[in-house]
C-alpha positions as CSV (number, residue, x, y, z in Angstrom):
1,X,44.4,-0.3,24.0
2,X,47.7,-1.5,22.4
3,X,45.8,-3.9,20.1
4,X,43.4,-1.1,19.0
5,X,46.4,1.1,18.3
6,X,47.9,-1.6,16.1
7,X,44.5,-2.1,14.4
8,X,44.5,1.6,13.3
9,X,48.2,1.3,12.3
10,X,47.1,-1.3,9.9
11,X,44.5,1.0,8.5
12,X,47.1,3.8,8.3
13,X,49.4,1.4,6.3
14,X,46.5,0.7,3.9
15,X,46.0,4.4,3.4
16,X,49.7,4.8,2.8
17,X,49.7,2.0,0.2
18,X,46.7,3.6,-1.6
19,X,48.5,6.9,-1.7
20,X,51.7,5.3,-3.0
21,X,49.8,3.5,-5.8
22,X,48.0,6.8,-6.7
23,X,51.3,8.6,-6.7
24,X,52.8,5.9,-8.9
25,X,49.8,6.3,-11.3
26,X,50.2,10.1,-11.5
27,X,53.9,9.9,-12.1
28,X,53.5,7.8,-15.2
29,X,52.8,10.8,-17.5
30,X,56.1,12.4,-16.4
31,X,58.1,9.2,-16.8
32,X,56.5,7.7,-19.9
33,X,58.8,9.5,-22.3
34,X,62.0,8.2,-20.6
35,X,60.6,4.7,-20.4
36,X,59.6,4.6,-24.0
37,X,63.1,5.9,-25.1
38,X,64.8,3.1,-23.1
39,X,63.1,0.0,-24.5
40,X,66.2,-2.0,-23.9
41,X,65.9,-1.7,-20.1
42,X,64.1,-4.7,-18.8
43,X,63.2,-3.3,-15.4
44,X,61.8,0.2,-15.6
45,X,62.0,2.6,-12.6
46,X,58.2,2.6,-12.3
47,X,58.3,-1.2,-12.3
48,X,60.8,-1.2,-9.5
49,X,58.6,1.1,-7.4
50,X,55.6,-1.0,-8.2
51,X,57.4,-4.1,-6.8
52,X,58.1,-2.2,-3.6
53,X,54.4,-1.5,-3.2
54,X,53.7,-5.2,-3.9
55,X,56.0,-6.2,-1.0
56,X,54.1,-3.8,1.2
57,X,50.8,-5.5,0.3
58,X,52.3,-8.9,1.1
59,X,53.5,-7.6,4.5
60,X,50.1,-6.0,5.1
61,X,48.3,-9.4,4.5
62,X,50.7,-11.0,7.1
63,X,49.8,-8.3,9.6
64,X,46.1,-8.9,9.0
65,X,46.6,-12.5,10.2
66,X,48.9,-11.8,13.1
67,X,46.8,-9.0,14.5
68,X,43.6,-11.0,14.1
69,X,45.1,-13.7,16.4
70,X,46.2,-11.0,18.9
71,X,42.7,-9.4,19.0
72,X,40.7,-12.6,19.1
73,X,40.4,-12.9,22.9
74,X,39.6,-9.3,23.9
75,X,38.3,-7.8,20.7
76,X,36.6,-10.6,18.7
77,X,34.6,-8.1,16.5
78,X,37.8,-6.4,15.2
79,X,39.5,-9.7,14.8
80,X,36.7,-10.9,12.6
81,X,36.9,-7.7,10.6
82,X,40.6,-8.3,10.0
83,X,40.0,-11.9,8.9
84,X,37.4,-10.7,6.5
85,X,39.7,-8.0,5.2
86,X,42.4,-10.6,4.7
87,X,40.0,-12.8,2.7
88,X,38.9,-9.8,0.6
89,X,42.5,-9.0,-0.1
90,X,43.1,-12.5,-1.4
91,X,39.8,-12.5,-3.4
92,X,40.9,-9.2,-5.0
93,X,44.2,-10.9,-6.0
94,X,46.1,-7.7,-5.0
95,X,49.5,-9.4,-4.9
96,X,49.0,-11.0,-8.3
97,X,47.7,-7.8,-9.8
98,X,50.8,-5.9,-8.5
99,X,53.0,-8.4,-10.5
100,X,50.8,-7.8,-13.6
101,X,51.1,-4.0,-13.2
102,X,54.9,-4.3,-12.9
103,X,55.1,-6.3,-16.1
104,X,52.9,-3.8,-17.9
105,X,55.1,-1.0,-16.7
106,X,58.3,-2.8,-17.8
107,X,56.8,-3.3,-21.2
108,X,55.9,0.4,-21.3
109,X,52.2,-0.4,-21.6
110,X,51.3,2.6,-19.6
111,X,47.6,2.9,-20.6
112,X,46.8,-0.7,-19.4
113,X,49.0,-0.3,-16.3
114,X,47.2,3.0,-15.4
115,X,43.8,1.3,-15.7
116,X,44.8,-1.6,-13.5
117,X,46.3,0.9,-10.9
118,X,43.0,2.8,-10.8
119,X,41.1,-0.5,-10.1
120,X,43.7,-1.4,-7.4
121,X,43.3,2.0,-5.7
122,X,39.5,1.6,-5.6
123,X,39.9,-1.9,-4.1
124,X,42.4,-0.8,-1.4
125,X,40.1,2.2,-0.6
126,X,37.2,-0.3,-0.2
127,X,39.2,-2.3,2.2
128,X,39.9,0.9,4.2
129,X,36.2,1.8,4.3
130,X,35.3,-1.7,5.4
131,X,37.8,-1.6,8.3
132,X,36.7,1.9,9.4
133,X,33.0,1.1,9.2
134,X,31.4,0.4,12.5
135,X,28.1,-1.4,12.3
136,X,28.0,-2.4,16.0
137,X,25.9,0.6,17.1
138,X,23.6,0.4,14.2
139,X,23.0,-3.3,14.6
140,X,22.5,-2.9,18.3
141,X,19.8,-0.4,17.8
142,X,18.1,-2.6,15.2
143,X,18.1,-5.6,17.5
144,X,16.9,-3.5,20.4
145,X,14.0,-2.1,18.3
146,X,13.1,-5.6,17.1
147,X,13.1,-6.9,20.7
148,X,10.9,-4.0,22.0
149,X,8.5,-4.3,19.1
150,X,8.0,-8.0,20.0
151,X,7.4,-7.0,23.6
152,X,4.8,-4.4,22.6
153,X,3.0,-6.8,20.3
154,X,2.9,-9.4,23.2
155,X,1.6,-6.7,25.6
156,X,-1.1,-5.7,23.1
157,X,-2.3,-9.3,22.8
158,X,-2.4,-9.6,26.6
159,X,-4.4,-6.4,26.9
160,X,-6.9,-7.7,24.4
161,X,-7.2,-11.1,26.1
162,X,-7.5,-9.5,29.6
163,X,-10.2,-7.1,28.3
164,X,-12.3,-10.0,27.0
165,X,-11.9,-11.8,30.3
166,X,-12.9,-8.6,32.3
167,X,-16.0,-8.1,30.1
168,X,-17.0,-11.7,30.7
169,X,-16.4,-11.4,34.5
170,X,-18.7,-8.3,34.5
171,X,-21.4,-10.3,32.7
172,X,-21.1,-13.1,35.3
173,X,-21.1,-10.5,38.1
174,X,-24.5,-9.1,37.0
175,X,-26.3,-11.2,34.4
176,X,-29.5,-9.2,34.8
177,X,-27.9,-5.9,33.9
178,X,-26.0,-7.5,31.0
179,X,-29.3,-8.9,29.6
180,X,-31.0,-5.6,30.2
181,X,-28.3,-3.7,28.2
182,X,-28.5,-6.3,25.4
183,X,-32.3,-6.0,25.2
184,X,-31.9,-2.2,25.0
185,X,-29.3,-2.5,22.2
186,X,-31.4,-5.1,20.3
187,X,-34.3,-2.7,20.5
188,X,-32.3,0.1,19.1
189,X,-31.0,-2.1,16.3
190,X,-34.5,-3.2,15.3
191,X,-35.4,0.4,15.1
192,X,-32.4,1.1,12.8
193,X,-33.4,-1.9,10.6
194,X,-36.9,-0.5,10.3
195,X,-35.7,3.0,9.4
196,X,-33.2,1.6,6.9
197,X,-35.9,-0.4,5.2
198,X,-38.1,2.7,4.9
199,X,-35.2,4.6,3.4
200,X,-34.6,1.9,0.9
201,X,-38.2,2.0,-0.2
202,X,-38.1,5.8,-0.4
203,X,-34.9,5.6,-2.5
204,X,-36.5,3.2,-5.0
205,X,-39.6,5.5,-5.3
206,X,-37.7,8.8,-5.5
207,X,-35.0,7.6,-7.9
208,X,-37.2,8.4,-10.9
209,X,-37.5,12.0,-9.8
210,X,-33.8,12.8,-10.1
211,X,-31.3,14.3,-7.8
212,X,-33.7,16.7,-5.9
213,X,-35.7,13.9,-4.3
214,X,-32.7,11.8,-3.6
215,X,-30.8,14.6,-2.0
216,X,-33.3,14.8,0.9
217,X,-32.9,11.0,1.5
218,X,-29.2,11.5,1.6
219,X,-29.6,13.7,4.7
220,X,-31.7,11.0,6.4
221,X,-29.2,8.3,5.4
222,X,-26.4,10.4,7.0
223,X,-28.4,10.7,10.2
224,X,-29.1,6.9,10.3
225,X,-25.4,6.2,9.8
226,X,-24.5,8.3,12.9
227,X,-27.1,6.4,14.9
228,X,-25.5,3.1,13.7
229,X,-22.1,4.4,14.8
230,X,-23.5,5.4,18.2
231,X,-24.9,1.9,18.7
232,X,-21.7,0.3,17.8
233,X,-19.9,2.5,20.4
234,X,-22.4,1.5,23.0
235,X,-21.7,-2.2,22.4
236,X,-18.0,-1.6,22.5
237,X,-18.4,0.2,25.8
238,X,-17.0,3.6,24.7
239,X,-20.0,5.6,25.6
240,X,-19.6,7.3,29.0
241,X,-16.1,5.9,29.5
242,X,-14.1,9.0,28.9
243,X,-12.9,8.8,32.5
244,X,-11.0,5.6,31.7
245,X,-8.1,7.1,29.9
246,X,-6.8,3.8,28.5
247,X,-10.1,2.8,26.9
248,X,-10.5,5.1,23.9
249,X,-6.8,4.8,23.0
250,X,-7.0,1.0,23.2
251,X,-10.2,0.9,21.1
252,X,-8.7,3.1,18.5
253,X,-5.6,1.0,18.2
254,X,-7.6,-2.3,18.1
255,X,-10.3,-1.0,15.8
256,X,-10.1,-3.9,13.4
257,X,-9.5,-6.5,16.1
258,X,-12.7,-6.1,18.2
259,X,-14.6,-9.4,18.1
260,X,-17.6,-8.4,20.3
261,X,-20.9,-9.7,19.0
262,X,-22.5,-7.3,16.4
263,X,-19.4,-5.0,16.1
264,X,-18.1,-6.1,12.7
265,X,-21.4,-6.2,10.9
266,X,-22.3,-2.8,12.3
267,X,-19.0,-1.4,11.1
268,X,-19.7,-2.9,7.6
269,X,-23.2,-1.4,7.7
270,X,-21.8,2.0,8.4
271,X,-19.6,1.7,5.3
272,X,-22.6,0.7,3.2
273,X,-24.6,3.6,4.5
274,X,-21.8,6.0,3.7
275,X,-21.5,4.7,0.2
276,X,-25.3,5.0,-0.2
277,X,-25.1,8.7,0.9
278,X,-22.6,9.5,-1.8
279,X,-24.7,7.8,-4.5
280,X,-27.8,9.6,-3.3
281,X,-25.9,12.9,-3.5
282,X,-24.9,12.1,-7.1
283,X,-28.5,11.2,-8.0
284,X,-27.7,7.5,-8.6
285,X,-30.7,5.9,-7.2
286,X,-30.1,2.3,-8.2
287,X,-26.6,2.2,-6.8
288,X,-27.8,3.9,-3.6
289,X,-30.6,1.3,-3.2
290,X,-28.1,-1.6,-3.7
291,X,-25.9,-0.1,-1.0
292,X,-28.8,0.3,1.3
293,X,-29.7,-3.4,0.8
294,X,-26.2,-4.3,1.8
295,X,-26.5,-2.1,4.9
296,X,-29.8,-3.9,5.8
297,X,-28.1,-7.3,5.4
298,X,-25.3,-6.3,7.8
299,X,-27.7,-4.8,10.3
300,X,-29.7,-8.1,10.3
301,X,-26.5,-10.0,10.8
302,X,-25.6,-7.8,13.8
303,X,-29.1,-8.5,15.2
304,X,-28.6,-12.2,14.8
305,X,-25.3,-12.0,16.7
306,X,-26.8,-10.0,19.5
307,X,-29.7,-12.4,19.9
308,X,-27.3,-15.3,20.0
309,X,-25.2,-13.5,22.7
310,X,-28.4,-12.8,24.7
311,X,-29.2,-16.5,24.7
312,X,-25.6,-17.4,25.7
313,X,-25.6,-15.1,28.7
314,X,-29.0,-16.3,29.8
315,X,-27.6,-19.9,30.0
316,X,-24.4,-19.0,31.8
317,X,-23.7,-21.2,34.9
318,X,-21.0,-22.4,37.4
319,X,-19.3,-24.4,34.7
320,X,-18.7,-21.4,32.6
321,X,-17.3,-19.5,35.5
322,X,-14.8,-22.4,36.1
323,X,-13.9,-22.3,32.5
324,X,-13.3,-18.5,32.7
325,X,-11.0,-19.1,35.7
326,X,-8.9,-21.5,33.6
327,X,-8.7,-19.0,30.8
328,X,-7.5,-16.4,33.3
329,X,-4.8,-18.8,34.5
330,X,-3.7,-19.3,30.9
331,X,-3.4,-15.5,30.3
332,X,-1.5,-15.1,33.6
333,X,1.0,-17.8,32.5
334,X,1.5,-16.1,29.2
335,X,2.1,-12.8,31.1
336,X,4.6,-14.6,33.4
337,X,6.5,-15.9,30.3
338,X,6.8,-12.4,28.9
339,X,8.0,-11.1,32.3
340,X,10.7,-13.7,32.5
341,X,11.8,-13.0,28.9
342,X,12.0,-9.3,29.7
343,X,14.0,-10.0,32.9
344,X,16.4,-12.3,31.1
345,X,17.1,-9.5,28.6
346,X,17.8,-7.0,31.3
347,X,20.2,-9.3,33.0
348,X,22.1,-10.2,29.8
349,X,25.8,-9.8,29.8
350,X,27.2,-6.5,28.4
351,X,29.3,-3.5,29.2
352,X,28.6,-2.1,32.7
353,X,28.0,1.3,31.1
354,X,25.3,-0.2,28.9
355,X,23.5,-1.6,32.0
356,X,23.1,2.0,33.3
357,X,21.5,3.2,30.1
358,X,18.2,5.1,30.8
359,X,16.7,2.8,28.2
360,X,17.5,-0.2,30.3
361,X,15.8,1.5,33.3
362,X,12.7,2.0,31.3
363,X,12.7,-1.6,30.2
364,X,13.1,-2.7,33.8
365,X,10.0,-0.6,34.8
366,X,8.1,-2.2,32.0
367,X,9.1,-5.7,33.2
368,X,8.1,-4.9,36.8
369,X,4.7,-3.6,35.5
370,X,4.1,-6.9,33.5
371,X,5.2,-8.9,36.6
372,X,2.6,-6.9,38.7
373,X,-0.1,-7.5,36.0
374,X,0.6,-11.3,36.4
375,X,0.1,-11.0,40.1
376,X,-3.2,-9.3,39.7
377,X,-4.3,-11.9,37.1
378,X,-3.5,-14.6,39.7
379,X,-5.8,-12.9,42.1
380,X,-8.5,-12.6,39.5
381,X,-8.2,-16.3,38.8
382,X,-8.6,-17.1,42.5
383,X,-11.7,-14.9,42.7
384,X,-13.3,-16.6,39.7
385,X,-12.5,-20.0,41.3
386,X,-14.3,-18.8,44.4
387,X,-17.3,-17.8,42.4
388,X,-16.6,-14.1,42.9
389,X,-16.6,-12.5,39.4
390,X,-17.0,-9.0,40.9
391,X,-13.7,-9.3,42.7
392,X,-12.1,-10.8,39.6
393,X,-13.3,-7.8,37.6
394,X,-11.5,-5.4,40.0
395,X,-8.3,-7.4,39.8
396,X,-8.5,-7.6,36.0
397,X,-9.0,-3.8,35.8
398,X,-5.8,-3.4,37.9
399,X,-3.9,-5.9,35.7
400,X,-5.0,-3.9,32.6
401,X,-3.7,-0.7,34.2
402,X,-0.3,-2.4,34.8
403,X,-0.2,-3.7,31.2
404,X,-1.0,-0.2,29.9
405,X,1.8,1.2,32.0
406,X,4.2,-1.4,30.7
407,X,3.2,-0.7,27.1
408,X,3.7,3.0,27.7
409,X,7.2,2.4,28.9
410,X,8.1,0.1,26.0
411,X,6.6,2.6,23.5
412,X,8.7,5.4,25.1
413,X,11.9,3.3,24.7
414,X,10.9,2.4,21.1
415,X,10.4,6.0,20.2
416,X,13.8,7.0,21.6
417,X,15.6,4.2,19.8
418,X,13.9,5.1,16.5
419,X,14.9,8.7,17.0
420,X,18.5,7.6,17.5
421,X,18.3,5.3,14.4
422,X,16.9,8.1,12.4
423,X,19.6,10.6,13.4
424,X,22.3,8.0,12.6
425,X,20.8,7.4,9.1
426,X,20.7,11.2,8.5
427,X,24.4,11.6,9.5
428,X,25.4,8.7,7.3
429,X,23.4,10.1,4.4
430,X,25.0,13.5,4.8
431,X,28.5,12.0,4.7
432,X,27.7,9.9,1.6
433,X,26.2,12.9,-0.2
434,X,29.2,15.1,0.6
435,X,31.6,12.4,-0.6
436,X,29.6,12.1,-3.8
437,X,29.6,15.8,-4.3
438,X,33.4,16.0,-3.9
439,X,33.9,13.3,-6.5
440,X,31.4,14.8,-8.9
441,X,33.1,18.2,-8.7
442,X,36.3,16.5,-9.5
443,X,34.8,14.9,-12.6
444,X,33.1,18.2,-13.7
445,X,36.4,20.1,-13.4
446,X,38.2,17.4,-15.5
447,X,35.6,17.5,-18.2
448,X,35.8,21.3,-18.4
449,X,39.6,21.2,-18.8
450,X,39.5,18.5,-21.4
451,X,36.8,20.3,-23.4
452,X,39.0,23.4,-23.4
453,X,41.9,21.3,-24.6
454,X,39.8,19.8,-27.3
455,X,38.7,23.3,-28.5
456,X,42.4,24.3,-28.7
457,X,43.3,21.0,-30.6
458,X,40.9,21.2,-33.6
459,X,38.2,19.3,-31.8
460,X,40.4,16.3,-31.0
461,X,41.7,14.7,-27.8
462,X,45.3,13.4,-27.5
463,X,45.9,9.9,-26.1
464,X,46.8,11.3,-22.6
465,X,43.6,13.3,-22.7
466,X,41.5,10.3,-23.6
467,X,43.1,8.4,-20.7
468,X,42.1,11.3,-18.4
469,X,38.6,11.2,-19.8
470,X,38.4,7.5,-19.1
471,X,39.1,8.3,-15.4
472,X,36.1,10.6,-15.5
473,X,33.9,7.8,-16.8
474,X,35.1,5.6,-13.9
475,X,34.3,8.4,-11.5
476,X,30.7,8.7,-12.9
477,X,30.3,4.9,-12.8
478,X,31.5,4.8,-9.2
479,X,29.0,7.5,-8.3
480,X,26.3,5.4,-9.9
481,X,27.2,2.5,-7.5
482,X,27.3,5.0,-4.6
483,X,23.7,6.1,-5.5
484,X,22.6,2.5,-5.3
485,X,24.1,2.2,-1.8
486,X,22.1,5.3,-0.8
487,X,18.9,3.8,-2.3
488,X,19.5,0.6,-0.2
489,X,20.0,2.7,2.9
490,X,16.8,4.6,2.2
491,X,14.9,1.4,1.7
492,X,16.3,-0.1,4.9
493,X,15.2,2.9,7.0
494,X,11.8,3.2,5.4
495,X,12.7,6.7,4.3
496,X,10.7,9.3,2.4
497,X,9.6,8.3,-1.1
498,X,10.6,11.8,-2.2
499,X,14.2,11.3,-1.4
500,X,14.3,7.9,-3.0
501,X,12.8,9.3,-6.2
502,X,15.4,12.1,-6.3
503,X,18.3,9.7,-5.7
504,X,17.0,7.4,-8.4
505,X,16.7,10.2,-10.9
506,X,20.3,11.3,-10.1
507,X,21.5,7.7,-10.6
508,X,19.9,7.7,-14.0
509,X,21.7,11.0,-14.8
510,X,25.0,9.5,-13.7
511,X,24.5,6.4,-15.9
512,X,23.8,8.6,-18.9
513,X,26.8,10.8,-18.1
514,X,29.1,7.8,-17.9
515,X,27.8,6.6,-21.3
516,X,28.4,10.0,-22.9
517,X,31.9,10.4,-21.5
518,X,32.6,6.8,-22.7
519,X,31.6,8.2,-26.2
520,X,34.3,10.9,-25.7
521,X,31.7,13.7,-25.3
522,X,32.8,16.8,-23.3
523,X,30.6,19.5,-24.6
524,X,28.2,21.9,-23.0
525,X,25.4,19.4,-22.7
526,X,27.6,17.0,-20.7
527,X,28.9,19.9,-18.5
528,X,25.3,21.1,-17.8
529,X,24.4,17.5,-16.9
530,X,27.3,17.3,-14.4
531,X,26.2,20.6,-12.9
532,X,22.7,19.3,-12.4
533,X,24.1,16.3,-10.5
534,X,26.1,18.7,-8.3
535,X,23.0,20.8,-7.6
536,X,21.0,17.6,-6.8
537,X,23.6,16.6,-4.3
538,X,23.7,20.0,-2.7
539,X,19.9,20.0,-2.4
540,X,20.0,16.6,-0.8
541,X,22.6,17.7,1.7
542,X,20.5,20.8,2.6
543,X,17.4,18.6,3.0
544,X,19.3,16.2,5.3
545,X,20.6,19.1,7.4
546,X,17.1,20.4,7.9
547,X,16.0,17.0,9.0
548,X,18.9,16.8,11.5
549,X,18.0,20.2,12.9
550,X,14.4,19.1,13.3
551,X,15.5,15.8,14.9
552,X,17.7,17.6,17.4
553,X,14.8,19.9,18.4
554,X,12.4,16.9,18.8
555,X,14.9,15.2,21.1
556,X,14.9,18.2,23.4
557,X,12.8,18.0,26.7
558,X,9.1,18.7,25.9
559,X,9.0,22.0,27.7
560,X,11.7,23.4,25.4
561,X,9.8,22.4,22.2
562,X,7.4,24.7,20.4
563,X,3.8,23.4,20.4
564,X,3.8,22.5,16.7
565,X,6.7,20.0,17.3
566,X,4.9,17.9,19.9
567,X,3.6,15.4,17.3
568,X,6.3,14.9,14.6
569,X,5.9,12.5,11.7
570,X,8.1,9.7,13.1
571,X,7.6,7.4,10.2
572,X,9.3,9.8,7.8
573,X,13.1,10.3,7.6
574,X,12.7,13.9,6.5
575,X,10.2,16.5,7.9
576,X,7.4,17.7,5.5
577,X,9.3,21.1,5.1
578,X,12.4,19.4,3.8
579,X,10.4,17.1,1.5
580,X,8.4,19.9,0.0
581,X,11.5,22.0,-0.6
582,X,13.3,19.1,-2.2
583,X,10.2,18.4,-4.3
584,X,10.0,22.0,-5.5
585,X,13.7,22.0,-6.5
586,X,13.3,18.7,-8.3
587,X,10.4,20.0,-10.3
588,X,12.6,23.0,-11.3
589,X,15.3,20.7,-12.3
590,X,12.9,18.6,-14.4
591,X,11.8,21.8,-16.2
592,X,15.4,22.7,-17.0
593,X,16.3,19.2,-18.2
594,X,13.2,19.1,-20.4
595,X,14.3,22.4,-22.1
596,X,17.8,21.0,-22.4
597,X,16.6,17.8,-24.0
598,X,14.4,19.6,-26.4
599,X,17.4,21.7,-27.5
600,X,19.5,18.6,-28.1
601,X,16.7,16.9,-30.0
602,X,16.2,19.9,-32.3
603,X,19.9,20.2,-32.9
604,X,20.5,16.5,-33.8
605,X,19.7,14.9,-37.1
606,X,19.4,11.5,-35.4
607,X,18.1,10.9,-31.9
608,X,20.7,8.8,-30.0
609,X,19.8,6.0,-27.6
610,X,21.2,7.7,-24.5
611,X,19.1,10.8,-25.1
612,X,16.0,8.7,-25.7
613,X,16.7,6.9,-22.4
614,X,17.2,10.2,-20.6
615,X,13.8,11.5,-21.9
616,X,12.1,8.4,-20.6
617,X,13.8,8.6,-17.3
618,X,12.8,12.3,-16.7
619,X,9.2,11.4,-17.8
620,X,9.1,8.7,-15.1
621,X,10.6,11.1,-12.6
622,X,7.9,13.7,-13.4
623,X,5.2,11.1,-12.6
624,X,6.8,10.2,-9.3
625,X,7.1,13.8,-8.4
626,X,3.4,14.3,-9.0
627,X,2.6,11.2,-6.9
628,X,4.9,12.5,-4.1
629,X,3.1,15.9,-4.1
630,X,-0.2,14.1,-3.7
631,X,1.2,12.0,-0.9
632,X,2.4,15.1,0.9
633,X,-1.0,16.8,0.4
634,X,-2.8,13.7,1.7
635,X,-0.8,13.8,5.0
636,X,-2.4,17.1,5.8
637,X,0.6,18.5,7.7
638,X,1.5,21.9,6.2
639,X,5.2,22.6,6.8
640,X,6.6,25.7,8.5
641,X,7.1,28.4,5.8
642,X,10.4,29.6,7.3
643,X,11.8,26.1,6.9
644,X,10.9,26.0,3.2
645,X,12.6,29.2,2.3
């Protein structure tokens, strides 16, 4: 505790140094006249004070090293931070720059000294932010999510392998029934091929008659597509399996991974048939006939695969059963490896409080379920080795139930961690936007004052005013950099495209503002631009707050949630309501900016480069807003009206 107190004392000293430098900078205007009148004085009062601050920086760097050594044993993370801070201080050349500022002050070069002090203040503040920033929790969540995702993927692979083994065991258990089912499916497929050939012939005949004749064929093609889909579901084993709660869910998730004979060409045939339907409805006979031919090719390919599977099953013998037992052994070994990996993770060193985390309890249940699945797989292997595929099938079914239970536990932990990660990102965004708003309001107020001074001084700015305007430019440049930080955070968290587009548009506005202020502009156009940035930040803060409220509601127990909140859009950082509101406000802002730009263009004899760039930027933002609106519409989740207004 003592070391942690000293750690925060160092931070407090840094804050004190930053305030001293800032006070030194603000006092220059009051002292400049006296300094300039006393050119013969080699050491100015400001220079003496600056030297005092320099000595504090030297002392601070010494404390970085000493405290790092003290913390190394019990608090290695904080020690590492202090070492990095010490290195950063050296890289920033703070000590050397203090000497340079002192020399500038002694030579009465106050403008140059002031600029160097501003840079030094920013560097010291960045050191403070670095020391205060705590990435441990964020990194822990990311690592935990990565680990759980790897477990989930491994369990998915095991489920797929065990399902294949179970299906093969069932075939060995009753070859006659398997062959009977295949013959029935082959018969249905041959009937589908016959009907598809007839439809293709009819399409070619009726194509000359126009859309009326083809429209009737489209209805028959739709019916045939549904029959093709039914056959595919029969082969997959979906039909009549509603009682097996895990089956439909698993089939849906592994839609593109099913390698059962005939499945893939049948799915391709469905796609061809659907395309043929659309062409028939449009009266495009040639295109429809071409799609029907593709469908026929895929149906015949499926028939070939089913016939081949029929021959394979007919020739199955004792050697194949022995091979199946070895494959079951291999899957059981892979399951055991995963179980050990999960157990090692649960027994890893950490804080006692962390070991009691409910997430850890869930992971332990998942590990125990995987361990149980391995045991059932071992029994299945023994049954296969004893030429009892029926008994193996029962054990395999139990192993699958264990794996599904493990997967459910892992998914639950994943969901909770992602919710925590999402809330953390939202809190961080709110803090960043609020800080940016505060700094933008400061810049806006300064421009307003300077513009009033200019109006009272025949349209001119004095040197002190120009120095003040330079500080506004630095503020706007700093906000541009902050916008880039926000963009990086949004990219890392896979956030809404809507928010990224708004932040990108704001960043472009800040760049243009800095360029205009650099050109000594302070007029109404600049002031309106600054106000637009402020409005954007306020809208972003409101959107983030809505998201936080929604997130808190989703983290409540299920019985306390309204029905419409049971299935949130987890992949999005903001809920649809917040996105839609932000999109609407952004469109209004684009409209205002367009009118503003038009007024500037009409009032100028020559179109300046900054304005041309702003017009291009707002045009690009308009395109992105349109794309975002389409994306929201495609999601098909209308927001709650009360949340929009």
